[in-house]
C-alpha positions in Angstrom: 24.3 -7.5 11.1 21.4 -9.9 11.1 18.3 -8.8 12.8 19.6 -5.2 13.2 17.2 -3.1 15.3 15.3 -6.3 16.2 12.5 -5.8 18.7 13.0 -8.6 21.2 9.3 -9.8 21.5 6.0 -9.4 20.1 3.9 -7.8 22.9 1.6 -10.0 25.0 -1.3 -10.9 23.0 -4.9 -11.1 23.9 -8.2 -10.1 22.5 -8.9 -7.9 19.6 -9.9 -7.9 16.1 -12.1 -5.3 14.9 -13.5 -3.2 17.5 -14.6 0.3 16.9 -12.0 2.7 18.1 -13.8 5.9 17.3 -17.2 7.3 16.7 -18.3 7.4 13.0 -17.1 10.8 12.0 -18.7 13.5 9.8 -17.1 14.4 6.5 -13.4 15.0 7.3 -13.1 18.1 5.1 -11.6 20.3 7.8 -8.9 17.8 8.8 -5.5 19.5 8.4 -3.2 17.5 6.2 0.5 17.8 5.3 0.7 15.8 2.1 1.2 17.7 -1.2 2.5 21.1 0.0 4.1 20.0 3.3 2.3 23.0 4.8 -0.8 22.3 6.8 -4.0 22.9 5.0 -7.5 21.4 4.9 -8.3 19.2 2.0 -10.6 21.9 0.7 -7.7 24.4 0.5 -5.2 22.2 -1.3 -4.5 22.3 -5.0 -4.3 18.5 -5.3 -6.5 15.4 -5.3 -6.2 14.1 -1.8 -8.5 12.1 0.6 -8.3 11.6 4.3 -9.5 8.4 5.8 -10.2 9.0 9.5 -9.9 6.6 12.4 -13.6 5.8 12.4 -13.5 4.5 8.8 -10.3 2.5 9.4 -11.4 0.9 12.6 -15.3 0.9 12.7 -16.7 -2.4 11.8 -13.5 -3.6 10.3 -11.0 -6.3 11.4 -8.1 -3.9 10.8 -6.1 -6.6 9.0 -5.7 -5.1 5.5 -5.5 -1.4 4.4 -7.8 -2.4 1.5 -10.7 -2.4 4.1 -10.6 1.4 4.3 -8.9 2.4 1.0 -12.0 1.0 -1.0 -13.7 4.3 -0.4 -11.0 6.4 -2.1 -11.5 7.5 -5.8 -8.5 6.8 -8.2 -7.3 4.0 -6.0 -7.6 0.3 -6.4 -6.7 -1.7 -3.3 -7.2 -5.4 -3.8 -7.1 -8.0 -1.1 -5.5 -11.0 -3.0 -6.6 -13.5 -0.3 -2.9 -14.3 -0.3 -1.1 -13.0 2.8 2.2 -14.3 1.3 2.2 -11.6 -1.4 0.5 -8.6 0.4 -2.1 -6.2 -1.1 -2.2 -4.9 -4.7 -2.5 -1.1 -4.5 -2.5 1.0 -7.6 -3.2 4.8 -8.1 -4.4 6.0 -11.4 -3.2 2.7 -12.8 0.4 2.9 -11.4 1.4 -0.1 -9.4 -1.1 -2.6 -10.9 1.7 -4.6 -12.6 3.4 -5.5 -9.2 3.5 -9.2 -8.7 4.1 -8.8 -4.9 4.1 -5.9 -2.5 3.4 -2.3 -3.7 5.3 -0.4 -6.2 4.4 2.8 -8.1 2.9 4.2 -4.9 4.9 5.4 -2.0 4.0 4.2 1.4 4.9 6.1 4.5 4.1 5.6 8.3 4.5 8.5 10.7 6.9 10.2 8.3 9.0 7.0 7.9 9.1 5.3 4.5 7.5 1.9 4.3 8.8 1.7 0.7 12.5 0.8 0.0 14.8 3.0 -2.1 13.9 1.1 -5.3 10.3 1.9 -4.8 9.0 -1.5 -3.5 7.0 -1.3 -0.3 4.9 -3.6 2.0 1.4 -2.4 3.2 1.3 -5.2 5.7 3.7 -3.2 7.9 0.9 -0.7 8.5 -0.4 -0.9 12.1 -4.1 -0.3 11.6 -5.2 -0.9 15.1 -3.5 2.4 16.2 -4.3 4.4 13.1 -5.4 8.0 13.6 -5.8 8.7 9.7 -4.6 7.8 6.3 -3.8 10.5 3.7 -4.0 9.4 0.1 -2.4 11.8 -2.3 -2.8 11.3 -6.1 -1.6 13.2 -9.2 1.1 15.7 -9.9 2.0 16.6 -6.3 3.2 13.0 -5.5 6.3 13.8 -7.7 7.7 15.7 -4.8 8.1 12.4 -2.9 10.5 10.9 -5.5 10.8 7.5 -7.1 7.2 6.5 -8.0 4.5 7.8 -10.4 1.1 7.0 -8.9 0.7 8.6 -5.5 1.5 8.5 -1.8 -0.3 6.7 1.0 0.6 8.0 4.4 -0.5 6.4 7.7 -0.5 8.5 10.8 -0.8 6.7 14.2 -2.3 8.1 17.4 -0.4 9.6 20.2 -0.9 8.8 23.8 -3.0 11.3 25.6 -5.2 11.7 28.7 -5.8 9.3 31.5 -4.3 5.8 31.1 -6.6 3.3 29.4 -6.4 -0.3 28.3 -8.5 -2.0 25.6 -8.9 -5.5 24.5 -10.9 -6.7 21.5 -11.7 -10.0 19.7 -13.1 -10.8 16.3 -13.9 -13.9 14.4 -15.5 -14.7 11.0 -15.7 -16.9 8.0 -12.9 -19.3 6.8 -11.5 -19.5 10.3 -10.5 -15.9 10.5 -9.9 -14.5 14.0 -7.9 -11.7 15.5 -7.1 -10.6 19.0 -5.6 -7.2 20.0 -4.5 -5.7 23.3 -3.4 -2.1 23.6 -2.8 0.5 26.3 -2.3 4.3 26.0 -2.1 7.4 28.2 0.1 10.3 29.2 2.3 10.7 32.2 3.6 14.2 32.6 4.9 15.3 29.2 5.3 11.7 28.0 2.6 10.1 25.9 2.7 6.4 25.2 0.9 3.8 23.1 1.6 0.0 23.2 -0.2 -2.5 21.0 0.1 -6.2 20.2 -2.1 -8.3 18.0 -2.4 -11.7 16.4 -4.4 -12.5 13.3 -5.0 -16.1 12.1 -7.0 -17.5 9.1 -7.5 -20.8 7.4 -8.0 -18.8 4.2 -10.7 -18.6 1.6 -8.5 -20.2 -1.2 -6.9 -23.6 -1.0 -3.5 -23.5 0.7 -3.9 -19.9 2.0 -3.7 -20.2 5.7 -1.8 -17.4 7.6 -0.8 -16.3 11.0 0.4 -12.7 11.5 1.8 -11.2 14.7 2.3 -7.5 15.1 3.7 -5.3 17.8 3.8 -1.6 18.1 5.1 1.1 20.5 5.1 4.9 20.4 6.5 7.5 22.7 5.7 11.2 22.4 7.8 13.6 24.3 8.2 17.4 24.7 11.9 17.7 25.8 12.1 21.5 25.0 9.7 24.3 24.6 8.0 24.2 21.1 9.6 20.8 20.4 8.1 17.3 20.0 9.9 14.0 19.7 8.2 10.8 18.5 9.9 7.4 18.9 8.1 4.6 17.0 9.0 0.9 16.9 7.0 -1.9 15.2 7.4 -5.5 14.2 5.7 -7.9 11.9 6.1 -11.7 11.9 4.5 -14.2 9.6 5.8 -17.8 9.8 5.1 -20.2 6.9 2.3 -18.1 5.4 0.8 -20.3 2.7 0.8 -19.1 -0.9 -2.2 -20.3 -2.9 -0.7 -19.1 -6.2 -2.8 -17.9 -9.1 -5.0 -20.2 -11.3 -6.0 -20.5 -14.9 -9.4 -19.4 -16.2 -10.5 -23.0 -16.5 -9.6 -23.8 -12.9 -11.4 -20.7 -11.6 -14.6 -21.6 -13.6 -14.5 -25.1 -12.2 -13.9 -24.1 -8.6 -12.9 -20.5 -7.4 -11.3 -21.9 -4.2 -9.3 -24.6 -5.8 -5.6 -24.5 -6.6 -3.9 -25.2 -9.9 -3.1 -28.9 -10.5 0.5 -29.9 -11.2 0.4 -31.7 -14.5 3.8 -33.3 -13.9 2.8 -34.9 -10.6 2.9 -38.7 -10.7 0.3 -39.3 -7.9 -3.3 -40.2 -8.5 -5.2 -37.9 -8.1 -2.6 -35.3 -8.9 -1.7 -32.6 -6.3 -1.9 -29.0 -6.8 1.2 -27.0 -7.4 0.8 -25.2 -4.0 0.5 -28.5 -2.1 3.2 -30.4 -4.0 5.8 -27.7 -3.4 4.3 -26.4 -0.1 4.5 -22.9 -1.4 4.9 -20.5 1.5 6.7 -17.4 2.8 8.1 -16.5 6.2 8.6 -12.8 7.0 10.4 -11.3 10.0 10.3 -7.5 9.8 11.2 -4.9 12.6 12.2 -1.3 12.6 12.5 1.7 14.9 12.4 5.4 14.0 12.4 8.8 15.6 11.2 12.2 14.4 12.0 15.5 15.9 10.0 18.7 15.3 11.2 22.1 16.6 9.3 25.2 16.1 10.9 28.7 15.9 7.9 30.9 15.7 6.3 30.2 12.3 9.4 28.3 11.2 9.9 24.6 11.8 12.8 22.1 11.7 11.9 18.4 11.2 14.4 15.5 11.3 13.5 11.8 10.9 15.9 8.8 11.2 15.0 5.1 11.0 16.5 1.7 10.7 15.4 -1.9 10.6 15.7 -5.4 9.3 13.6 -7.6 7.1 14.2 -11.4 6.7 12.3 -13.4 4.1 12.3 -17.1 3.1 10.0 -18.0 0.2 9.3 -21.4 -1.3 8.1 -21.2 -4.9 6.6 -23.7 -7.3 8.3 -25.1 -10.4 6.7 -27.9 -12.3 10.0 -29.2 -13.8 12.4 -29.0 -10.9 14.6 -31.9 -12.0 15.2 -30.2 -15.4 15.9 -26.8 -14.0 18.5 -25.1 -16.4 21.9 -23.9 -15.2 20.6 -20.3 -15.3 17.9 -21.1 -12.7 18.4 -19.3 -9.3 16.3 -21.9 -7.5 12.8 -22.2 -6.1 13.7 -20.9 -2.6 14.3 -17.2 -2.1 16.3 -16.3 1.1 17.3 -12.8 1.9 18.2 -10.8 4.9 17.9 -7.0 4.5 19.2 -4.2 6.6 17.8 -0.7 5.8 18.1 2.8 7.2 17.6 6.4 6.2 17.1 10.0 7.2 15.0 13.0 6.1 15.7 16.4 7.3 13.8 19.6 6.2 13.4 23.2 7.2 10.2 25.2 6.8 10.6 29.0 6.6 7.6 31.3 6.6 7.8 35.0 5.6 5.6 37.9 4.2 5.8 38.5 0.5 3.9 40.9 -1.7 1.0 41.1 0.7 0.8 37.3 1.1 2.5 34.5 3.1 5.4 32.6 1.6 6.2 29.2 3.0 9.4 27.5 1.8 10.6 24.0 2.6 14.1 22.8 1.8 15.3 19.3 2.7 17.1 16.1 1.9 16.2 12.4 2.1 18.6 9.5 2.1 17.8 5.9 2.1 19.8 2.6 1.9 18.9 -1.0 1.8 21.4 -3.9 1.8 20.5 -7.5 1.0 22.4 -10.7 1.6 20.4 -12.8 -0.9 20.6 -16.6 -1.6 18.7 -18.9 -3.7 18.3 -22.7 -3.3 16.7 -25.6 -5.2 13.3 -26.4 -3.7 13.8 -30.2 -3.8 16.1 -32.9 -2.4 15.9 -36.1 -4.3 12.1 -36.8 -4.7 11.2 -34.5 -1.8 9.7 -31.1 -2.8 9.2 -27.8 -0.8 12.5 -28.1 1.1 15.7 -26.1 0.8 18.1 -28.0 -1.5 21.4 -27.1 -3.3 22.6 -23.5 -3.5 21.8 -21.7 -6.7 22.3 -18.1 -5.9 24.6 -16.1 -3.6 24.9 -12.3 -3.9 24.9 -9.0 -2.1 22.4 -6.4 -3.3 22.5 -2.7 -2.5 20.2 0.2 -3.3 20.6 3.8 -2.2 18.7 7.0 -2.9 19.8 10.6 -2.2 17.1 13.2 -2.9 17.4 16.9 -2.1 14.1 18.8 -2.6 12.6 22.3 -2.4 9.0 23.3 -2.1 7.4 26.7 -1.8 3.9 28.1 -1.4 2.5 31.6 -1.6 -0.9 32.4 -0.4 -2.7 35.7 -0.6 -6.4 36.4 -0.6 -8.2 33.9 -2.9 -4.9 32.7 -4.5 -2.6 29.9 -3.5 0.4 29.1 -5.7 2.7 26.1 -5.0 5.8 24.8 -6.7 8.4 22.2 -5.9 11.5 20.5 -7.2 13.1 17.2 -6.3 16.4 15.7 -7.6 16.4 11.9 -7.1 19.5 9.8 -7.4 19.0 6.1 -7.1 21.9 3.6 -7.3 21.8 -0.2 -7.7 24.6 -2.7 -7.3 24.7 -6.6 -7.4 27.9 -8.4 -6.3 27.4 -12.1 -7.5 29.4 -14.7 -5.5 27.8 -17.8 -7.2 29.2 -18.0 -10.6 28.1 -21.5 -11.6 25.2 -20.0 -13.6 27.0 -17.0 -14.9 28.1 -13.7 -13.4 25.0 -11.6 -12.6 27.0 -8.7 -11.1 26.4 -5.2 -12.2 25.5 -1.7 -11.1 23.4 1.2 -12.5 22.5 4.6 -11.3 19.5 6.8 -12.3 18.8 10.4 -11.7 16.0 12.8 -12.5 14.7 16.2 -11.5 11.0 16.2 -11.0 9.3 19.6 -11.0 5.7 20.2 -9.8 3.5 23.4 -9.8 -0.1 24.1 -8.9 -2.5 26.9 -8.4 -5.8 27.2 -6.6 -8.3 30.0 -6.7 -11.2 30.6 -4.3 -14.1 31.4 -6.7 -16.3 31.7 -3.6 -16.2 30.6 0.1 -17.8 27.3 -1.0 -16.2 26.8 -4.4 -12.5 26.4 -5.1 -10.8 25.5 -8.5 -7.3 24.3 -9.1 -4.8 23.1 -11.7 -1.4 21.3 -11.4 1.3 19.8 -13.4 4.5 17.7 -12.8 7.1 15.5 -14.2 7.6 12.1 -12.6 9.9 9.1 -12.8 9.9 5.5 -11.6 13.1 3.4 -11.6 13.1 -0.3 -12.1 13.0 -2.2 -8.8 15.9 -4.4 -7.8 13.9 -7.6 -8.9 13.3 -6.1 -12.4 17.1 -5.4 -12.9 18.4 -8.8 -11.9 18.2 -10.4 -15.5 18.3 -9.4 -19.1 16.8 -11.8 -21.7 16.2 -15.5 -20.9 19.8 -16.3 -19.9 21.6 -13.0 -19.4 22.7 -11.4 -16.2 22.2 -7.9 -14.9 20.0 -5.7 -17.1 22.2 -2.7 -18.0 19.7 -1.6 -20.7 16.6 -1.0 -18.6 15.6 2.7 -18.3 13.4 4.4 -15.8 9.8 5.3 -16.8 9.3 9.0 -17.1 5.9 10.7 -17.0 4.1 14.0 -17.5 1.1 14.7 -15.2 -1.7 17.2 -15.8 -4.7 17.7 -13.5 -7.5 20.2 -12.9 -10.2 20.0 -10.3 -12.9 21.7 -8.3 -13.8 21.4 -4.5 -17.3 22.5 -3.4 -19.4 22.7 -0.4 -22.8 23.2 -2.0 -24.7 22.7 1.3 -24.1 22.3 5.0 -22.7 18.9 5.6 -22.0 18.2 1.9 -18.7 18.2 0.0 -17.9 17.5 -3.6 -14.4 16.9 -5.1 -13.9 16.3 -8.8 -10.7 16.0 -10.8 -9.8 15.3 -14.4 -6.3 14.1 -15.3 -3.9 13.0 -18.0 -0.6 11.2 -17.7 1.7 10.4 -20.5 4.5 8.0 -19.8 7.6 6.9 -21.7 9.5 3.6 -21.2 6.8 1.9 -19.2 8.2 -1.3 -17.8 6.8 -4.7 -19.1 7.9 -8.3 -19.1 10.4 -9.1 -21.8 10.9 -12.9 -21.4 10.4 -15.5 -18.8 12.3 -18.7 -19.2 14.7 -20.9 -17.3 13.7 -19.5 -14.0 14.6 -15.9 -15.0 12.1 -13.2 -15.7 13.5 -10.1 -17.4 11.9 -6.8 -18.3 12.1 -4.2 -21.0 10.9 -0.7 -21.7 7.7 -0.7 -23.8 7.4 2.9 -25.3 4.6 5.2 -24.5 1.4 4.9 -22.4 -1.5 7.2 -21.9 -3.8 7.5 -18.8 -6.9 9.9 -18.9 -9.4 9.9 -16.2 -12.0 11.4 -14.0 -12.3 11.1 -10.2 -15.4 12.1 -8.2 -16.3 11.9 -4.6 -19.3 13.2 -2.8 -20.0 13.1 1.0 -23.3 14.3 2.4 -25.2 14.4 5.7 -28.9 13.9 4.9 -30.3 14.5 8.4 -32.1 12.1 10.7 -28.7 10.4 11.3 -28.3 9.5 7.6 -25.1 10.1 5.6 -23.7 9.0 2.2 -20.4 8.6 0.6 -19.8 8.0 -3.1 -16.5 7.6 -4.9 -16.3 7.0 -8.7 -13.3 6.6 -11.0 -13.3 6.5 -14.8 -9.8 5.7 -16.2 -8.6 5.0 -19.8 -5.2 3.5 -19.5 -3.8 2.3 -22.8 -0.5 1.7 -24.7 0.1 4.8 -26.9 2.6 3.0 -29.1 2.8 -0.6 -30.3 5.5 -3.0 -29.4 5.9 -6.7 -30.2 2.5 -8.3 -30.4 0.9 -5.5 -28.5 -1.1 -3.0 -30.6 -1.5 0.7 -30.0 -4.6 1.3 -27.9 -4.4 -2.0 -26.0 -5.5 -1.6 -22.5 -2.9 -1.6 -19.7 -3.3 -4.9 -17.8 -4.5 -4.9 -14.1 -6.4 -1.7 -14.4 -10.2 -1.4 -14.5 -11.5 1.4 -16.7 -14.2 2.2 -14.1 -14.7 1.4 -10.4 -17.1 2.8 -7.8 -17.8 2.8 -4.1 -21.1 4.0 -2.4 -22.5 3.7 1.0 -25.7 4.8 2.9 -25.1 5.0 6.7 -27.3 5.7 9.6 -26.4 6.5 13.2 -28.7 7.1 16.1 -28.7 10.6 17.6 -27.0 9.4 20.8 -24.4 7.5 18.7 -25.0 4.2 20.4 -26.2 2.4 17.3 -25.6 2.5 13.6 -25.8 0.6 10.4 -24.7 1.0 6.7 -25.1 -0.6 3.3 -22.0 -0.5 1.0 -21.8 -1.2 -2.7 -18.6 -1.8 -4.7 -18.3 -2.2 -8.5 -15.4 -2.7 -11.0 -15.2 -3.1 -14.7 -13.3 -6.0 -16.4 -9.5 -6.2 -16.0 -7.1 -7.6 -18.6 -4.3 -9.7 -17.3 -1.7 -9.3 -20.1 -0.4 -6.6 -22.4 -1.9 -7.9 -25.7 -5.4 -8.2 -24.2 -5.7 -11.6 -25.9 -6.4 -13.9 -23.0 -9.6 -13.9 -20.9 -10.1 -10.8 -18.9 -11.3 -10.9 -15.3 -15.0 -10.0 -15.6 -16.4 -6.9 -14.0 -18.4 -7.3 -10.8 -20.6 -5.6 -8.3 -21.0 -6.6 -4.6 -23.1 -5.4 -1.6 -21.9 -5.3 2.1 -23.7 -4.5 5.2 -22.6 -3.5 8.7 -24.2 -2.8 12.1 -22.6 -1.6 15.4 -23.4 -0.7 18.9 -21.8 0.8 22.0 -22.4 1.1 25.7 -20.8 3.1 28.5 -20.8 2.1 32.1 -18.7 4.0 34.6 -15.1 3.7 33.4 -15.9 1.0 30.9 -16.8 1.3 27.2 -18.0 -1.6 25.3 -18.5 -1.9 21.5 -19.9 -4.6 19.2 -20.2 -5.0 15.4 -21.3 -7.4 12.7 -20.2 -7.2 9.1 -21.6 -9.1 6.3 -19.7 -9.0 3.0 -20.8 -10.0 -0.5 -24.5 -10.3 0.6 -25.5 -11.7 -2.8 -22.8 -14.4 -2.8 -21.3 -13.2 -6.1 -18.5 -15.3 -7.5 -15.9 -13.0 -9.0 -12.1 -12.5 -9.5 -10.8 -10.0 -7.0 -7.3 -9.5 -8.4 -5.1 -10.7 -11.3 -1.3 -11.6 -11.5 -0.3 -9.5 -14.5 1.7 -11.3 -17.3 2.0 -14.7 -15.6 3.9 -16.9 -18.1 1.8 -19.9 -17.3 -1.5 -18.0 -17.6 -2.2 -18.5 -13.9 -3.6 -15.0 -13.7 -6.6 -15.2 -11.6 -7.1 -14.8 -7.8 -10.7 -15.4 -6.6 -12.5 -13.2 -4.1 -14.6 -14.8 -1.3 -18.3 -15.5 -1.5 -20.7 -14.4 1.2 -18.7 -14.0 4.4 -19.1 -12.5 7.8 -17.1 -11.1 10.8 -18.2 -10.4 14.3 -16.2 -8.4 16.8 -16.5 -6.9 20.3 -14.2 -4.8 22.5 -13.9 -3.5 26.0 -12.0 -0.5 27.1 -11.4 0.7 30.7 -10.1 4.2 31.5 -8.4 4.6 34.8 
């Protein structure tokens, strides 16, 4: 059914962009989180590397367009804004996910308990509604294994619930490169029904050539209490991007000549020659909508939680090929067109009991997900006209399902906390090819693994906790990685999932009032890492590359200095290398797309009454290789400075806010992200020079 669960309209749009939805908060160490153990604890009391980004950091002085705005302050995580809204963000955790050419893989995305990642592990961070965010929990390391098919971590967004007297808020922002955003939202609580409604539009001309985009988002949430000790959340959201321009990557020579320019098409007969993006009008249209419901019922200390969701995602993408007329018979076309229906459930039961003088909490549950694609491919030319839908080259039905029972238990007594879990993941892929003119690409595969995890935390003192944890993880190929084997072959029956062993140890300290320190060291050994095998004739195939090794250190420090001053520092050191040779890749070669060091720091000030504030931010990253052999030019390391100021006023029932953000104050020219392993060596995606954004909002509470 096309457009299953479609939301009929994007809500009325008006003002919005980047207003401040909450006061700048103190260090969120006492925030209760549910990631890792599924039992509520503060970050300080969990045997895992986990950070919470509160509403203030997500919304304050930010346009709330990309999750990378807030994720920059999290150690162990790299969240790159590619300046390409056709391909979404690049998010990697401890190096997992850096290879993804589009979307997010290797890191599981969840919103309000509902997966934003498909059963094959591919997800889209653009579906996050940041305007209504309450917090983001970022889990890294061994305990992410309890969430199934991925290896790097879990990023969970939790949105606000309607509460208190009704209010309405509108906000507007505008900035460099024709960027502007408008948002209108309303929230409140009537009786025992809380409601939140939000609609926004974001537009940009884009920093890079041929990178304009328009994004409409709509969101609604109802919170009900139909029974005693019960809560029902119903959430619906929609994302629409029509003809979002794709600037593509560029070669090193092109980036050096002009960071904003596109790559010239050498086969173009015009003078001057057009860029590939312009000649083929590379672009993508996305129409995504879903609805979900979660039920929580408490029975004393015990709790039942059930979540169900469903939705539809339609995508049409126009790609660039420089030799369209000579496309070989194996080519599946330069136009990707698919319509996906997806749905799933997650049901779990938490039981709490006394055991050996302590408290035993056990969660047992099962998760099921399914996606079904009607996928077609077309030539991207008709005669001498390019960037149009031509002859059919692909017609198939693709299905992916996962069935994952899991068990997690935790025992806490005195200074000790012991936690262990087990998840058995079964993921099934099938392709039914109806277009046999270029060979039969039908096939099916299933993968299954049991992933255990265990951790222990000991309270050395009330202000110093130490922990250690270990897990086995696995990551299946995505559907796109299974489509082809070799340069002309069909479905890749030989591809195996990557399996990994994770070890972590850390300390969490509160050495002084208003100061917190988190530090973790880790090692991850992976077998059968997925890499590009061949790319020719319009088909990219993948292979398993043997062993890899990741060893790293993560450190974060938050401190309130007095006089309204506060600091945040997040530092990551990561050695990610191939631990065995393959092909032309030597043992010890760096994994592409992963810096071996990156850091974030800020010094912030807020007036005592909270009406004014300012901050200076610093971001730095070491160089990044773009391909496995480390033979081509690496993207150089960089350091940039940002500044922000904000103000707020209150008048009767009105609250007004304003902010100004200046990014890249020193106007550095640098490469913000790379496209790993691009066959044409168009690896590089430039980041903006000095840029600004100005925003204001007005809220009225009835």
